[in-house]
C-alpha positions in Angstrom: -50.0 29.0 -9.9 -46.8 30.4 -11.4 -44.0 31.2 -8.9 -41.2 33.4 -10.2 -37.9 34.3 -8.4 -35.7 37.3 -8.6 -32.0 37.0 -8.0 -30.1 37.4 -11.2 -26.4 38.1 -10.5 -24.7 38.2 -13.8 -25.0 37.3 -17.5 -22.0 36.0 -19.5 -23.0 35.2 -23.0 -25.8 32.6 -22.7 -25.1 31.9 -19.1 -27.3 33.4 -16.3 -25.8 33.3 -12.8 -28.6 33.2 -10.3 -29.0 32.9 -6.6 -29.6 29.3 -5.6 -33.2 28.3 -4.8 -34.0 25.4 -2.6 -35.0 22.0 -4.3 -33.8 23.0 -7.8 -32.0 20.2 -9.6 -29.5 19.8 -12.5 -30.9 19.7 -16.1 -34.2 21.1 -15.0 -36.1 23.3 -17.3 -36.7 27.0 -16.5 -38.5 29.9 -18.0 -36.8 33.3 -18.0 -38.8 36.5 -18.3 -37.3 40.0 -18.7 -39.8 42.8 -19.6 -41.6 41.4 -22.7 -39.0 38.8 -23.6 -39.5 35.1 -22.6 -36.8 32.5 -23.0 -36.3 28.9 -22.0 -33.2 27.6 -20.1 -31.6 24.6 -18.5 -30.0 24.4 -15.0 -26.4 23.4 -15.8 -24.7 23.7 -12.4 -25.5 24.4 -8.8 -23.6 25.2 -5.6 -24.8 26.5 -2.3 -24.9 30.1 -3.4 -25.0 30.2 -7.2 -27.1 28.4 -9.9 -25.9 28.6 -13.5 -28.6 28.6 -16.1 -27.9 28.0 -19.8 -30.2 30.3 -21.7 -31.7 28.7 -24.9 -32.0 31.6 -27.3 -30.8 35.1 -28.0 -30.0 37.0 -24.9 -29.9 40.6 -26.3 -32.5 43.0 -24.6 -32.3 41.0 -21.4 -32.4 43.4 -18.5 -30.5 42.0 -15.5 -32.4 44.0 -13.0 -35.8 42.8 -14.3 -35.1 39.1 -14.8 -37.5 36.7 -13.2 -37.0 32.9 -13.4 -39.6 30.2 -13.1 -38.2 26.8 -12.2 -40.3 24.0 -13.7 -39.0 21.2 -11.5 -38.9 18.8 -14.4 -36.2 17.9 -17.0 -35.9 19.4 -20.5 -38.1 17.4 -22.8 -38.8 17.3 -26.5 -42.0 16.3 -28.3 -42.0 12.8 -30.0 -44.1 11.5 -32.9 -43.6 9.1 -35.8 -44.8 11.9 -38.0 -41.6 13.8 -37.2 -39.7 11.3 -39.4 -38.4 13.0 -42.6 -38.8 16.5 -41.1 -36.2 19.2 -40.5 -36.2 20.2 -36.8 -34.2 22.5 -34.5 -32.3 21.5 -31.4 -35.5 21.3 -29.4 -37.4 19.0 -31.7 -39.5 21.8 -33.2 -40.4 21.4 -36.9 -38.8 24.3 -38.9 -41.4 24.5 -41.6 -44.2 24.9 -39.0 -46.1 21.8 -40.2 -48.3 20.2 -37.6 -47.9 16.7 -36.3 -49.8 14.7 -33.7 -47.5 14.6 -30.6 -47.5 11.2 -28.9 -45.5 12.1 -25.9 -42.7 14.2 -24.4 -39.4 12.7 -23.3 -36.4 13.8 -21.2 -33.4 14.4 -23.4 -30.8 13.7 -20.6 -31.2 9.9 -20.0 -27.5 9.0 -20.0 -25.7 5.9 -21.3 -27.3 2.5 -21.5 -26.4 -0.2 -19.0 -23.8 -2.5 -20.8 -25.4 -5.6 -19.1 -28.6 -4.8 -20.9 -27.1 -4.7 -24.4 -26.8 -7.5 -27.0 -23.5 -8.0 -28.9 -23.8 -6.5 -32.4 -23.5 -9.0 -35.2 -25.4 -7.8 -38.3 -23.9 -5.8 -41.1 -25.0 -2.3 -42.1 -24.2 -1.5 -45.8 -22.9 2.0 -46.4 -22.4 1.6 -50.2 -18.7 2.7 -49.8 -16.3 -0.2 -50.7 -13.6 1.0 -48.4 -15.9 0.7 -45.5 -18.1 -2.2 -46.4 -15.2 -4.5 -47.4 -12.4 -3.5 -45.1 -14.0 -1.7 -42.1 -17.5 -3.1 -42.0 -20.1 -1.1 -40.0 -22.2 -3.3 -37.7 -25.7 -2.7 -36.4 -25.5 -1.2 -32.9 -21.9 -0.1 -33.4 -20.6 3.4 -32.7 -18.0 4.0 -35.5 -16.6 7.6 -35.8 -15.3 9.2 -38.9 -12.2 11.4 -38.6 -12.6 14.1 -41.3 -10.1 16.7 -42.4 -10.9 20.4 -43.1 -10.9 21.4 -46.7 -12.0 17.9 -47.9 -15.5 17.2 -49.4 -16.9 16.2 -46.0 -20.4 17.6 -46.7 -20.6 15.6 -49.9 -19.6 12.5 -48.0 -22.1 13.0 -45.3 -24.9 13.6 -47.8 -24.1 10.4 -49.7 -23.7 8.4 -46.5 -27.1 9.6 -45.2 -28.9 8.6 -48.4 -27.2 5.4 -49.4 -26.7 3.7 -46.0 -28.9 0.5 -45.9 -30.3 -1.9 -43.4 -33.7 -3.6 -43.1 -36.5 -1.5 -41.5 -34.2 1.5 -41.0 -34.5 5.2 -40.5 -31.7 7.7 -40.7 -31.3 10.7 -38.4 -28.7 13.5 -39.1 -27.7 15.7 -36.2 -26.1 18.7 -37.9 -24.2 20.6 -35.2 -22.9 24.2 -35.6 -22.9 24.3 -39.4 -22.8 27.5 -41.5 -26.0 28.2 -43.3 -24.7 27.4 -46.8 -23.4 24.0 -45.7 -26.6 23.2 -44.0 -28.6 24.2 -47.0 -26.3 22.0 -49.3 -26.8 19.0 -47.0 -30.6 19.3 -46.6 -31.1 19.9 -50.4 -29.0 16.8 -51.3 -30.5 14.6 -48.7 -34.1 15.5 -49.3 -33.5 15.1 -53.1 -32.3 11.5 -52.7 -34.1 10.3 -49.6 -37.1 11.9 -48.0 -37.0 9.6 -45.0 -34.0 11.2 -43.4 -34.8 13.3 -40.3 -32.5 16.3 -39.8 -31.9 18.0 -36.5 -30.3 21.3 -37.4 -28.2 23.7 -35.4 -26.6 26.6 -37.2 -23.2 28.2 -36.4 -24.9 31.6 -35.5 -27.0 30.0 -32.7 -26.0 30.1 -29.1 -23.4 27.5 -28.1 -25.9 26.0 -25.7 -28.0 24.9 -28.6 -25.1 22.8 -29.9 -24.9 20.9 -26.6 -28.7 20.2 -26.7 -28.9 19.0 -30.3 -27.2 15.5 -30.1 -29.2 14.7 -27.0 -32.5 15.7 -28.8 -31.5 13.7 -31.9 -30.7 10.6 -29.8 -33.9 11.0 -27.8 -35.9 10.8 -31.0 -33.7 7.9 -32.2 -34.5 6.0 -29.0 -38.2 6.6 -29.5 -38.0 5.3 -33.1 -35.7 2.3 -32.2 -37.0 1.0 -28.9 -40.7 2.0 -29.0 -41.3 1.7 -32.8 -38.9 -1.2 -33.6 -36.8 0.6 -36.2 -33.1 0.1 -36.9 -31.9 3.7 -36.5 -28.7 5.2 -38.0 -27.7 8.4 -36.2 -25.1 10.6 -37.9 -23.7 13.4 -35.7 -21.9 16.0 -37.8 -19.7 17.8 -36.7 -18.7 16.7 -33.1 -15.8 19.1 -33.2 -18.3 21.9 -33.1 -20.0 20.2 -30.2 -16.7 20.0 -28.3 -15.8 23.6 -29.0 -19.2 24.7 -27.7 -18.5 22.6 -24.6 -15.2 24.5 -24.2 -16.9 27.9 -24.7 -19.5 27.2 -22.0 -16.9 25.8 -19.6 -14.7 28.9 -20.0 -17.7 31.2 -19.2 -18.3 29.2 -16.1 -14.7 29.8 -15.1 -14.1 26.1 -14.7 -10.5 24.8 -14.5 -9.4 24.0 -18.1 -7.9 20.7 -19.2 -5.8 19.9 -22.3 -6.1 22.6 -24.9 -8.7 24.4 -22.8 -11.3 21.7 -23.0 -13.0 20.9 -19.7 -11.7 17.9 -17.7 -15.1 16.2 -17.9 -15.1 16.1 -21.7 -14.5 12.4 -21.7 -17.6 11.6 -19.6 -19.6 14.2 -21.5 -18.8 12.6 -24.9 -19.4 9.1 -23.4 -22.9 10.2 -22.3 -23.6 10.7 -26.1 -21.6 7.9 -27.7 -22.9 5.3 -25.3 -26.4 5.9 -26.3 -26.0 3.4 -29.1 -26.5 -0.4 -29.3 -29.1 -3.1 -29.2 -31.0 -3.6 -25.9 -32.2 -7.0 -24.7 -36.0 -7.4 -25.1 -36.2 -4.5 -27.6 -36.7 -4.9 -31.4 -34.9 -1.9 -32.7 -31.3 -0.7 -32.6 -29.2 2.5 -32.7 -26.1 2.6 -34.8 -24.1 5.8 -34.3 -21.7 7.5 -36.7 -20.1 10.6 -35.1 -18.2 12.6 -37.6 -15.5 15.1 -36.4 -13.1 17.3 -38.2 -9.5 16.9 -36.8 -8.2 20.2 -35.7 -4.9 20.9 -37.6 -5.1 17.2 -38.9 -4.0 16.2 -35.4 -5.3 12.7 -34.5 -3.8 13.1 -31.0 -6.0 16.2 -30.3 -8.3 15.7 -27.3 -11.5 15.4 -29.4 -10.4 12.4 -31.6 -8.3 11.0 -28.8 -11.2 10.8 -26.3 -13.6 9.7 -29.0 -11.3 6.8 -30.0 -11.3 5.6 -26.4 -15.1 5.4 -26.2 -16.0 4.2 -29.6 -15.4 0.9 -31.5 -12.8 1.9 -34.2 -12.5 4.8 -36.6 -12.7 5.7 -40.3 -9.9 8.2 -41.2 -9.8 10.5 -44.2 -6.5 11.1 -46.0 -5.4 14.4 -47.6 -3.0 12.8 -50.0 -5.8 10.6 -51.5 -7.9 13.7 -51.8 -5.1 15.4 -53.8 -5.1 12.4 -56.1 -8.8 13.0 -56.8 -10.0 10.0 -54.8 -13.5 10.2 -53.3 -14.2 9.3 -50.6 -10.5 9.7 -49.5 -10.7 6.9 -46.9 -7.3 5.7 -45.7 -8.0 2.0 -45.2 -4.6 1.4 -43.5 -5.3 3.7 -40.6 -9.0 2.8 -40.4 -10.5 0.1 -38.2 -13.8 -1.5 -37.3 -13.4 -3.4 -34.1 -16.7 -5.3 -34.4 -16.6 -6.3 -38.0 -15.2 -9.8 -37.3 -18.3 -10.6 -35.3 -20.5 -10.2 -38.4 -18.6 -11.2 -41.5 -18.0 -14.7 -42.8 -14.6 -16.4 -43.2 -14.3 -15.6 -46.9 -14.9 -11.9 -46.2 -12.3 -12.0 -43.5 -9.6 -13.5 -45.8 -10.7 -11.2 -48.7 -10.3 -8.1 -46.5 -7.0 -9.3 -45.0 -5.6 -10.0 -48.5 -6.6 -6.6 -49.8 -5.3 -4.8 -46.7 -1.9 -6.6 -46.6 -1.4 -6.2 -50.4 -2.1 -2.5 -50.3 0.1 -2.1 -47.2 3.0 -3.9 -49.0 2.4 -1.8 -52.1 2.7 1.5 -50.2 6.0 0.3 -48.8 7.3 -0.5 -52.3 6.0 2.9 -53.5 8.1 4.6 -50.9 11.1 2.4 -51.7 10.6 3.2 -55.5 10.7 7.0 -54.8 14.2 6.5 -53.5 15.8 4.1 -56.0 13.5 4.5 -59.0 10.9 2.2 -60.4 13.4 0.7 -63.0 15.2 -0.9 -60.1 12.2 -2.8 -58.9 11.5 -6.5 -59.6 8.6 -7.5 -61.8 6.6 -8.6 -58.7 7.2 -5.2 -57.1 6.0 -3.4 -60.2 2.8 -5.4 -60.1 2.3 -4.2 -56.5 2.7 -0.6 -57.8 0.0 -1.2 -60.4 -2.2 -2.9 -57.8 -1.9 0.2 -55.5 -2.8 2.7 -58.3 -5.8 0.6 -59.4 -6.9 -0.1 -55.8 -7.1 3.7 -55.1 -8.6 4.6 -58.5 -11.1 1.8 -58.9 -11.8 0.4 -55.4 -11.6 3.3 -52.9 -12.7 5.9 -55.5 -16.4 5.8 -56.4 -19.1 8.2 -57.6 -22.1 6.2 -56.7 -22.9 3.6 -54.0 -22.0 0.0 -54.6 -23.7 -3.2 -53.5 -21.7 -5.8 -51.6 -21.5 -8.0 -54.7 -20.1 -5.1 -56.8 -17.5 -4.4 -54.1 -16.3 -8.0 -53.9 -16.2 -8.3 -57.7 -13.9 -5.2 -57.9 -11.7 -6.5 -55.1 -11.3 -10.0 -56.8 -10.5 -8.4 -60.1 -7.7 -6.2 -58.5 -6.2 -9.2 -56.7 -5.7 -10.9 -60.1 -3.0 -8.3 -60.8 -0.7 -9.9 -58.3 1.1 -13.3 -58.7 -0.8 -16.2 -57.2 2.1 -16.9 -54.9 1.5 -13.5 -53.2 -2.1 -14.3 -52.3 -1.1 -16.1 -49.1 -4.3 -15.0 -47.1 -6.6 -16.9 -49.5 -7.4 -20.6 -49.5 -6.7 -22.7 -52.6 -10.4 -23.0 -53.2 -10.9 -19.2 -53.1 -8.0 -18.7 -55.6 -9.5 -21.3 -57.9 -13.0 -19.8 -57.7 -12.4 -16.1 -57.6 -8.9 -15.5 -59.1 -8.6 -18.3 -61.7 -12.3 -18.9 -62.3 
């Protein structure tokens, strides 16, 4: 028997303020009916008198006086099936081309973070095909490694390449596209489908209600958990763009008239982001894994903005993009000096550590010499310093810059060739055996 309640008080955007009904809980699913219109919703906050419901869908034509709400007394769930792999879905796990799959089960999307005591320490490498990441900021299976993008850079091209060339045994890739404009979403889907038909895309467009942006990453991660921990897959989840997610969170918070925090974002944004980022890792007793790559565009290129700042506290490093490298025509414009993978040392061997350390220190020294040369002129530099300048130019043009994905072997070969530019006396991070084998050999 269907029980519907009346008691709608106010509508603000996609928020319905309703008289509180006994025994209703947070994150429960509801059905809203107004005349002939039927919409789904989620209970997002409750107090003694008022229950706030986030309406999932377009709210036009809703008549406040004729709204009836049916509380389902169960959490919001999405359908799950292995046949969903490679499909394009909306925020609620519904396939957009209307193809039919055999649904295996339904799963709650709000399960929260994993217990740290039940996780295994990550120690296996995930190959991205980008030398600047694989060699110097290696991604590890089970890691959550954000990418700090900048507006105006070819971020969509980078995401499309990352989704199609990332590689690990027995893997599937899930792209959560959050709040993107239609033409950008179309570009991503076309490029991804053309190069890899096994990438599953959860799609939320910019013209959809802000509530849908908040649901999408949780739906994508629910499908990722199903594929990882029930089907034994190594799942790579790319969430792009988490800045749109945070802005949707701020919009909903403002409509609820909550007390704003820094730059208007709600004070609970840290715990909210953590409830997403902490759904990554390798669980004891389970075969699969979830590696998470949240991508966010820095507002005004400000790395101290609350979104990257809080993301940095929760995750395990960051890959940062550089506008100056982009102006030089470098793709992807990854600034290796400000990037960091905190877990890479747990997975790479000693030669890789020394190789990365030597490249990093040589490039850092070259950038200092480059700055010095801009003041006194290159003609005043020593021969060794001039070799560092040459190394810097070639490192950016031939190592960071790349049109197609590289294997680990190709990345190492390029790095060893570049280090041959420098005098042997400058290669203090390498052993004599490594200099003999890779530099003089």
